[in-house]
Wavefront OBJ file of the C-alpha trace (Angstrom):
o trace
v -6.861 1.865 4.995
v -6.731 -1.823 5.802
v -8.630 -3.458 8.609
v -7.966 -6.804 10.255
v -10.655 -8.117 12.570
v -9.670 -10.742 15.099
v -10.368 -11.986 18.588
v -7.936 -13.003 21.289
v -8.969 -16.278 22.829
v -7.419 -18.578 25.434
v -6.503 -22.170 24.527
v -6.803 -25.217 26.814
v -3.297 -24.542 28.185
v -4.293 -21.008 29.218
v -2.235 -19.427 26.433
v -3.751 -16.530 24.433
v -3.975 -16.818 20.658
v -5.427 -14.856 17.763
v -8.623 -16.157 16.198
v -10.091 -14.939 12.921
v -13.749 -15.214 11.887
v -14.727 -18.308 9.912
v -15.311 -16.169 6.821
v -11.892 -14.472 7.037
v -10.104 -14.331 3.681
v -6.331 -14.394 3.850
v -4.966 -11.355 2.060
v -1.355 -10.517 1.201
v -1.737 -7.130 2.939
v -2.515 -8.859 6.242
v 0.523 -11.119 5.992
v 2.701 -8.132 5.117
v 1.360 -6.295 8.164
v 2.131 -9.292 10.396
v 5.736 -9.446 9.175
v 6.205 -5.683 9.460
v 4.861 -5.501 13.020
v 6.970 -8.507 14.041
v 10.045 -6.915 12.440
v 9.303 -3.690 14.333
v 9.019 -5.522 17.666
v 12.234 -7.505 17.117
v 14.060 -4.301 16.159
v 12.779 -2.582 19.316
v 14.036 -5.532 21.365
v 17.487 -5.246 19.754
v 17.614 -1.488 20.305
v 16.606 -1.833 23.946
v 19.950 -3.428 24.781
v 18.284 -5.523 27.512
v 19.443 -8.861 26.136
v 22.864 -10.529 26.544
v 25.091 -11.114 23.505
v 23.843 -14.628 22.579
v 20.219 -13.475 22.567
v 21.175 -10.251 20.744
v 22.788 -12.353 18.009
v 19.646 -14.493 17.684
v 17.445 -11.404 17.590
v 19.717 -9.824 14.958
v 19.572 -12.976 12.826
v 15.768 -13.079 13.139
v 15.551 -9.400 12.278
v 17.563 -9.909 9.066
v 15.362 -12.860 8.107
v 12.151 -10.908 8.786
v 13.568 -7.944 6.877
v 14.265 -10.134 3.813
v 10.834 -11.767 3.852
v 9.088 -8.443 4.435
v 10.989 -6.824 1.558
v 9.975 -9.616 -0.815
v 6.365 -9.415 0.373
v 6.452 -5.647 -0.113
v 7.545 -6.081 -3.729
v 4.706 -8.543 -4.338
v 2.224 -6.214 -2.652
v 3.305 -3.244 -4.808
v 2.918 -5.393 -7.932
v -0.566 -6.435 -6.808
v -1.556 -2.801 -6.130
v -0.317 -1.793 -9.603
v -2.281 -4.657 -11.168
v -5.395 -3.577 -9.270
v -4.869 -0.016 -10.521
v -4.547 -1.237 -14.111
v -7.590 -3.481 -13.748
v -9.742 -0.714 -12.256
v -8.956 1.569 -15.228
v -10.898 -0.812 -17.455
v -14.161 0.277 -15.804
v -16.055 3.335 -16.995
v -15.627 5.843 -14.173
v -15.386 9.612 -14.026
v -11.851 9.373 -12.581
v -9.301 6.785 -11.473
v -8.155 8.482 -8.270
v -8.524 11.749 -6.395
v -6.206 14.216 -4.734
v -6.819 17.248 -2.574
v -4.649 19.748 -4.492
v -3.545 20.199 -8.103
v 0.178 20.196 -7.292
v -0.109 16.618 -5.974
v -0.444 15.547 -9.611
v 2.978 16.869 -10.569
v 4.778 15.740 -7.415
v 5.155 12.110 -8.491
v 4.860 9.651 -11.356
v 2.758 7.120 -9.378
v -0.387 7.684 -7.366
v -1.712 5.647 -4.438
v -5.463 5.682 -3.979
v -7.966 3.212 -2.510
v -5.311 0.492 -2.041
v -4.303 0.751 -5.703
v -1.317 2.255 -7.467
v -1.750 4.172 -10.715
v 1.255 4.972 -12.888
v 1.215 8.186 -14.893
v 0.278 7.218 -18.431
v -1.886 8.543 -21.216
v -5.607 8.492 -20.368
v -5.230 8.411 -16.569
v -7.941 10.521 -14.903
v -7.672 12.351 -11.581
v -10.270 14.289 -9.646
v -8.833 17.356 -7.882
v -10.933 18.421 -4.901
v -9.318 21.887 -4.732
v -10.977 23.058 -7.952
v -13.641 20.342 -8.344
v -12.163 19.332 -11.712
v -11.013 16.261 -13.547
v -7.559 16.183 -15.130
v -6.344 13.730 -17.740
v -2.830 12.681 -18.700
v -2.182 13.518 -22.352
v 0.814 13.299 -24.682
v 2.341 16.717 -25.261
v 4.518 18.165 -27.998
v 6.865 15.604 -29.463
v 4.683 12.875 -27.903
v 7.404 12.001 -25.428
v 6.087 14.135 -22.573
v 3.077 13.239 -20.467
v 1.268 16.192 -18.861
v -1.910 16.713 -16.850
v -4.617 18.575 -18.756
v -7.835 19.905 -17.240
v -10.918 18.427 -18.890
v -13.438 20.932 -20.184
v -16.493 18.983 -19.058
v -16.925 17.631 -15.551
v -18.999 14.511 -15.090
v -18.670 13.890 -11.382
l 1 2 3 4 5 6 7 8 9 10 11 12 13 14 15 16 17 18 19 20 21 22 23 24 25 26 27 28 29 30 31 32 33 34 35 36 37 38 39 40 41 42 43 44 45 46 47 48 49 50 51 52 53 54 55 56 57 58 59 60 61 62 63 64 65 66 67 68 69 70 71 72 73 74 75 76 77 78 79 80 81 82 83 84 85 86 87 88 89 90 91 92 93 94 95 96 97 98 99 100 101 102 103 104 105 106 107 108 109 110 111 112 113 114 115 116 117 118 119 120 121 122 123 124 125 126 127 128 129 130 131 132 133 134 135 136 137 138 139 140 141 142 143 144 145 146 147 148 149 150 151 152 153 154 155 156
């Protein structure tokens, strides 16, 4: 879960604006959120049908622009989350991510946890709350298949 802290202040012209704390660090996730929420609002304005044709055309053009920028930002954000997942695997931890149930491990080839993305690959560790166990991805059979295997010892 991401959190953006801000204040709404009033400038000398009486216009409200967003103010961030002096120690605020700009993060790609925050910029992505800003584009996505703006895109959502513009789309809602288009769908409302309240605007005459010239304004509708402008809104539509803005929506397409926001959609393009947001898509590109989304790609960059996914890459960053994958990099963070890879980086975090270099630390000695009992597991890389956790899931509630065992079948969540077989439902996908990528796992989102703690703002990171982990791709299914040999050595990946998952904690399953349902049976309080750690599972590891291992090579199986002809070494072309990756499967989840329950570890014998639990070190949680």
